[in-house]
Structures are given as C-alpha cells and as structure tokens.
C-alpha positions in Angstrom: 109.6 81.3 127.6 107.1 84.2 128.0 103.6 83.5 126.8 100.6 85.8 126.1 97.0 84.6 125.7 94.4 86.3 123.5 90.8 85.6 122.9 89.6 86.3 119.2 86.0 87.3 119.4 85.4 85.3 122.6 85.6 82.2 120.6 89.2 81.2 120.1 92.1 81.2 122.6 95.5 81.9 121.1 98.8 81.1 122.9 101.9 83.1 121.6 105.6 82.9 122.2 106.3 86.4 123.5 110.1 86.1 123.5 110.0 86.3 119.7 109.7 90.1 118.9 108.5 91.3 115.6 110.3 94.5 114.3 107.8 96.9 112.7 108.2 100.1 110.8 105.2 102.6 110.2 105.3 104.3 106.8 103.2 107.6 107.0 102.6 109.1 110.2 99.2 110.9 109.8 95.9 110.1 111.4 95.5 106.4 110.7 98.9 105.8 111.8 97.9 106.7 115.4 95.3 103.7 115.4 98.3 101.5 114.3 100.8 102.7 116.9 98.6 102.5 119.7 97.5 98.9 119.2 101.1 97.7 118.4 102.3 99.3 121.7 99.7 97.0 123.3 101.5 93.9 122.1 104.5 92.8 124.1 106.0 90.9 121.2 106.1 93.9 118.8 109.0 96.5 118.6 108.2 99.7 116.6 111.8 100.4 115.4 111.3 103.0 112.5 109.1 105.8 111.3 109.0 107.4 107.9 107.2 110.5 106.5 107.8 112.8 103.7 106.7 115.9 105.5 109.8 117.2 107.3 109.4 117.0 111.1 106.1 115.1 111.1 107.7 111.6 112.0 109.5 113.3 114.8 106.5 115.0 116.1 104.6 111.7 116.0 107.4 109.6 117.8 107.2 112.2 120.7 103.3 112.3 120.8 103.0 108.7 121.0 106.1 107.7 123.0 108.2 105.9 120.4 111.1 108.2 120.6 113.6 105.2 120.3 112.3 104.7 116.7 114.6 105.7 114.0 113.2 108.5 111.7 113.4 108.6 107.9 112.1 111.0 105.1 110.7 108.3 102.9 109.8 104.7 102.7 112.8 104.0 100.4 115.3 105.5 103.1 113.5 103.3 105.9 113.6 100.2 103.8 117.2 100.6 102.7 118.4 101.3 106.2 116.5 98.9 108.3 118.1 95.5 107.5 116.3 93.6 110.2 112.8 94.8 109.5 110.1 92.1 109.8 107.0 94.1 108.8 105.5 97.5 108.0 102.2 99.3 108.3 101.6 101.6 105.2 99.6 104.5 106.4 100.2 107.0 103.6 98.1 108.9 101.2 96.1 106.6 98.7 98.3 107.4 95.9 101.4 106.1 97.6 100.0 102.8 98.7 101.2 101.0 95.5 104.9 102.2 95.4 105.3 101.9 99.1 104.0 98.4 99.1 106.1 97.3 96.2 109.3 98.8 97.8 108.6 96.9 100.9 107.9 93.5 99.2 110.9 93.9 97.0 113.0 94.4 100.3 111.6 91.0 101.7 109.3 92.8 104.4 105.7 91.7 105.2 103.0 94.3 104.6 99.8 95.6 106.4 98.5 98.1 103.7 95.7 100.3 104.8 92.6 100.5 102.5 91.8 101.3 99.8 94.2 98.6 98.2 95.4 101.1 95.6 93.9 103.8 93.5 93.8 102.0 90.2 93.4 98.4 89.0 96.7 98.5 87.2 98.4 99.5 90.5 97.0 96.7 92.3 98.2 94.1 89.7 101.7 95.6 90.2 101.6 95.2 93.8 100.3 91.7 93.6 103.0 90.6 91.1 105.7 92.0 93.7 103.9 90.0 96.4 103.9 86.9 94.4 107.6 87.3 93.8 108.6 88.1 97.3 106.6 85.3 99.0 105.9 87.7 101.8 102.6 88.5 103.5 100.4 91.3 102.1 97.2 92.0 104.0 94.7 94.9 103.4 93.4 96.9 106.3 89.7 95.9 106.5 89.1 95.9 110.3 85.4 95.2 110.0 86.2 91.6 109.1 87.2 91.1 112.8 83.7 91.8 113.9 81.6 88.9 115.0 78.5 90.7 113.7 80.1 91.1 110.4 81.2 87.6 110.1 77.6 86.5 111.0 76.5 88.1 107.6 78.7 85.4 105.6 77.6 82.7 108.1 74.0 83.4 107.3 74.7 83.3 103.6 76.9 80.1 103.8 74.2 78.3 105.9 71.8 78.3 102.8 69.2 80.2 104.8 68.8 82.6 102.0 69.0 80.3 99.2 70.7 81.4 96.0 71.7 85.0 96.3 70.9 87.0 93.2 70.9 90.8 94.5 73.2 92.8 96.8 72.3 96.5 97.8 74.7 98.6 99.3 73.4 101.5 101.6 74.7 103.7 104.3 76.6 106.7 103.5 77.2 110.3 105.1 75.0 113.1 105.0 77.7 115.5 105.9 81.1 114.0 106.2 83.8 115.0 103.8 87.0 114.3 105.6 88.5 117.7 105.6 89.4 117.9 109.3 92.5 116.2 108.2 93.2 118.9 105.4 93.2 118.2 101.8 94.9 114.9 101.7 91.5 112.8 101.1 90.1 115.4 98.6 93.0 116.2 96.3 93.7 114.1 93.2 97.4 113.9 93.8 97.1 112.5 97.2 93.6 110.9 97.6 93.3 109.8 94.1 89.7 108.7 94.7 87.0 110.0 97.0 84.0 108.5 98.7 84.1 105.4 96.5 87.5 104.3 97.6 87.5 105.7 101.1 84.3 104.2 102.7 83.0 102.5 99.5 85.7 100.0 99.8 84.3 98.9 103.2 80.8 98.7 101.8 81.9 96.6 98.9 83.9 94.3 101.0 81.2 93.5 103.3 78.7 92.5 100.6 81.4 90.7 98.4 82.9 88.7 101.4 79.4 87.6 102.4 79.0 85.9 98.9 82.4 84.5 98.4 83.9 87.3 96.3 82.5 86.6 92.9 84.4 88.1 90.1 83.1 91.3 88.7 82.0 91.2 85.0 80.7 94.8 84.1 79.8 98.0 85.8 77.8 101.1 84.9 79.3 103.8 87.3 78.3 107.2 88.2 80.3 109.9 90.4 79.6 113.5 91.4 81.3 116.3 93.4 78.3 118.7 93.8 79.0 119.2 97.8 82.8 119.1 97.8 83.2 121.8 95.1 80.7 124.1 96.7 82.3 126.7 99.1 78.9 126.9 101.0 79.6 123.3 102.3 82.5 124.2 104.3 81.8 126.2 107.6 85.5 127.3 108.0 87.4 126.4 105.1 85.7 127.6 101.8 88.8 127.4 100.0 88.8 123.5 100.2 86.1 123.7 97.4 88.9 124.6 94.9 91.0 121.8 96.3 88.3 119.2 95.8 89.1 117.0 92.9 87.5 113.5 93.7 84.1 112.2 94.2 81.7 112.8 97.1 79.0 110.6 95.8 79.1 107.5 93.7 76.6 104.8 92.5 77.0 101.8 90.2 75.3 98.9 88.7 77.8 95.9 88.9 77.2 92.4 87.1 79.0 89.7 89.1 79.8 86.0 88.3 77.1 83.6 89.4 74.2 85.8 88.0 74.4 88.3 91.0 73.9 92.1 90.8 75.5 94.6 93.0 73.5 97.7 93.4 76.1 100.2 94.9 75.9 103.7 96.4 78.0 105.6 98.8 78.3 109.2 99.9 80.6 111.7 101.8 77.7 114.1 101.6 74.1 114.2 100.3 70.8 115.6 101.2 69.7 112.4 102.9 70.4 110.7 106.2 71.3 107.4 104.7 71.0 105.7 101.3 69.4 102.8 103.2 70.2 99.6 104.7 72.3 97.0 103.0 70.4 94.2 101.4 71.2 90.6 100.5 68.4 89.0 98.5 68.0 85.2 97.9 65.6 82.7 96.6 64.7 81.4 100.1 65.2 84.6 102.2 66.5 88.0 102.5 68.9 89.7 104.8 68.8 93.3 106.0 72.0 94.9 107.5 71.4 98.0 109.4 72.7 101.3 107.9 75.8 102.8 109.0 77.8 106.0 107.8 80.9 104.0 106.8 80.6 100.2 107.2 84.0 100.5 108.8 83.6 99.1 112.2 80.3 97.7 113.7 76.5 98.3 113.4 74.3 98.7 116.4 71.1 97.2 115.5 70.6 93.6 114.7 70.5 91.9 111.3 67.0 90.9 110.2 66.4 87.7 108.2 63.1 87.6 106.1 61.6 84.3 105.1 58.3 82.6 104.1 57.6 79.8 106.5 54.5 77.5 105.8 53.1 80.0 103.5 53.4 82.9 106.1 55.7 86.0 105.8 58.0 85.6 108.6 61.0 87.6 109.8 63.6 87.3 112.8 66.4 89.4 114.3 69.9 87.9 114.8 71.0 89.0 118.3 74.0 91.2 118.4 77.3 89.5 119.3 79.9 91.0 121.7 81.9 93.4 120.2 85.7 94.0 120.2 88.7 96.4 119.2 88.7 95.5 115.6 91.8 97.5 114.9 93.8 95.7 117.4 92.5 92.4 116.2 93.3 93.4 112.6 96.9 94.1 113.5 97.3 91.2 115.9 96.2 88.8 113.2 98.9 90.2 111.0 101.6 90.0 113.5 100.5 86.3 114.3 100.7 85.5 110.6 104.3 87.2 110.4 105.4 85.0 113.3 104.0 81.9 112.2 104.2 82.1 108.3 100.4 82.1 108.2 98.3 83.6 105.4 96.9 87.1 105.2 93.7 87.7 106.9 92.4 89.9 104.0 94.2 88.5 100.9 94.9 90.5 97.8 93.2 87.6 95.9 89.8 88.8 97.1 90.5 92.6 97.2 91.8 92.7 93.7 88.1 92.3 92.9 87.1 95.2 95.2 89.6 97.3 93.5 88.4 96.3 90.1 84.9 97.5 91.1 86.2 100.9 92.4 88.3 101.2 89.1 85.5 100.3 87.0 83.0 102.8 88.5 85.6 105.7 88.0 86.3 104.7 84.4 82.5 104.0 83.6 81.6 107.4 85.0 84.3 109.1 82.9 83.0 107.9 79.7 79.3 107.8 80.6 78.4 104.2 79.8 78.7 100.5 81.0 82.2 98.9 80.6 83.5 95.3 80.9 85.9 94.7 83.9 89.1 92.9 82.8 91.6 91.8 85.4 95.1 90.7 84.1 96.7 87.5 85.4 99.2 87.8 88.0 
C-alpha cells in the first residue's frame, strides 16, 4: 500500500492511502481553475479525468497548457456529469452566476463539490444549493482558502480564549485602491456573468474572516450601500475604456449589519477608491480589542502581526502576536477536500456557515437597491 504524509500548518501529520485514487472533474477552465489544476497535480491520489467549459476550444487549450491532455473534454457541466459515471468530485470554477446550477447538477449526480467563492449570487440560489446538498448526502465545501492560514486561525483562537471578553463590534477594513479585475475580461464586471462585484468577490473573504472568528452568528438586519463611480468611468481604464459600458456591478460597498448576540458588523470593501485602504479590521470586546492588519483582499495572508489591546492593572497595554509559518493555502484547501471525499469527512468550510455570509451579501445588495435597512430572513433547509 502506497502512503503519503502531509503536515497541515506544521501542527498535524496526516497519513493517507495513496492507492485510492479520487477522480476529479473541473467545471470552468478560466483563471481560478489554474490554481485548482496545479494543486491537484501535486496529489498522487488525484486523477483529473474531465474538463468542461462553455466557451468552444477553451477546455482543450487549458488541458494542453497544463498537461492534462488525457482528460475528456465537454462543452458544459451537464455533458460532463451525464457522461462521467465514475466521477468522485468536481471543482466548480465558473462565472459566479453559474455557481448554483453547476453545484446543483453535480450534487444531483451524486458527486462531491468544491465550489469557489462566492457561494452564489443570491440568497435564494444558496438555499436551493443547500437543499440539493442535503438530499444528496454529498460533501459541498466553499473555497475560502484563508481558513487554512495559521495566522487567520489565530484570530478565532484569540476570540475563543476569552482574551477580548464579550465581542460587540466588528470592523471590516482593507480594500483595493485600484483593482477592478478586468485583466480577465468582463466576466467579473458584467451582471450576466459576475452577478455581484466587489462585495461578493473580495468582500466575501472579509466577511468570512470576521464572522468565523465570532462563531458565525446569524445576521438580523442590514443597511447597505453600493456604488460604481470608478467602474463606469472610461478614464479609469488605461487600455480598455470600453469596459466602462460593460460595468454593471459594484466597485465599492458598505453596510451596517446587526448580528445575533448583540454584535455589530461595520463593513466596507472596494475594488477601487481614492484611498490606500479602508483601514485595518478590528474586533472589539469588553476586555480587549484585536487589530488585524489591512490587506487588499483578505484572500490569503497578512504580513504584519496581529495586535491585542488590553487594560492591565489600570494601565493601557498592547502586545503583538508573532506571525506563524505560512503555507500554500490553495493546496491545503483542496487537500482537505480530497481527504474528506476519501474518508467521508465533513466540509472544511460548510454551507451551514457560509449561508450567513451569502445572506449578508444578498442583504447589502437588496438594501442598497431600495435605500433603507432591511431584515434578513433565511429560509429553512
């Protein structure tokens, strides 16, 4: 029996039976699929057997570029799922608007799913995916690779330790000064492909980081704001001013979200703004506060230490939490998914949590459209 040993974040050694191969298909062969295929190729117990893309010739080109020419090629997720009878799992790397139908099709075919973020575009879509998940009994995990970072995990450990006391306020920061993702064409900025803009693309990471830290409390109400002043301005684009006419989503979003447990989430995110950052992320508690260094996306690692603020013996004190060793988060994300498929384990990033992430995104968009605070209602699954 062939065995492979891996070490998750230098803390846990995993032994695997490498004679048991997991047959994987990749649906959508755009930019994010490159990260999936290159990590799967590092796993001796994974075989990429199929690729699908609705753009003619795109999957063939992808297969050749990444050395998976033995994989069978299909023109849609339906073709792939109908034809591959022995498929164990799929990575769904499609446009945002295709996340829900592709995930539902895969689950209905009895296939485990790694679904890239955002979960879906709307809350209603996410509920339908969860119903398919429940009926199938298969694994559905959402692609939040920052969860694999020891430094990101430390945020939750600090909160869980009681060092901050009762948490009552969360502030999201970060954001890009100039970073509308048009190097990949218009797929991120058009309504019929992206569906949502910055709030779903990188805002989903920011929300997950903070919500995960405090145990994912249920969102109750949201007052949201979105704008698109930069994306719709031809002067923003140095080489493709025509993208301004194609821009149909948000490039900046902000919100005030009330959560169960008397917690407030003060949220903001941007693809573009006249500022270097919206600030560090903050977690405030009755005994202490935590500062999380700003990043553009919150989608990987931060490079400066966390800082804890406390009053000790009547004195204002603060201390830094040393940075822990980093790793290939994307590899660990997919490795944990494959391990769960092989062992029947649970999803690393379960929909039971991310439905609240999606509810916040959905609520921000809906509240911004009508210009007032709304209640968040999440149907039973």
